[in-house]
C-alpha positions, 0 to 999 in steps of 0.5 A, a space after each residue: 940857178 938857185 947855188 944853195 938856197 934853191 929855185 925862188 930864193 935869192 941867193 943874194 937878197 936885197 941889200 946883200 954886197 956882192 963881188 962881180 966875177 973876174 973878167 974871164 969868166 964873165 966873158 966866159 958866160 957872154 959867149 956861152 949864155 943864149 938864153 934870156 937877159 944876155 950880159 951886154 959887153 959894156 958890163 965886162 968893165 965892171 969885173 971885180 967890183 963890189 955893188 949892193 943888191 938893189 933889186 932881184 928878179 926870177 925868170 921863169 924857171 927860177 934863173 935869178 937876176 940881180 940889178 946892182 947900185 951904181 952899176 948898169 944891166 941886170 946881172 946874172 946869178 952865175 956873174 956873182 960872188 958873195 962878198 966875205 966879211 973879211 973882203 
């Protein structure tokens, strides 16, 4: 939550291109995360994919949640990485 911009400030604002982390990281998150908006097993197939952020939500306490263009589900900040301009 708030890796660099702090609580209630989106790490990835709408329109930002992000990459979903690799499958092993998604599997770890799926196994370990016990709170709100759990990752769904079918989301694992999108590991490594890039997409644009279409919506940003904040769960109580500041957890950042994202909707991504053309990809199903809600994505936690921990499951995403910024796409560098050279990627």
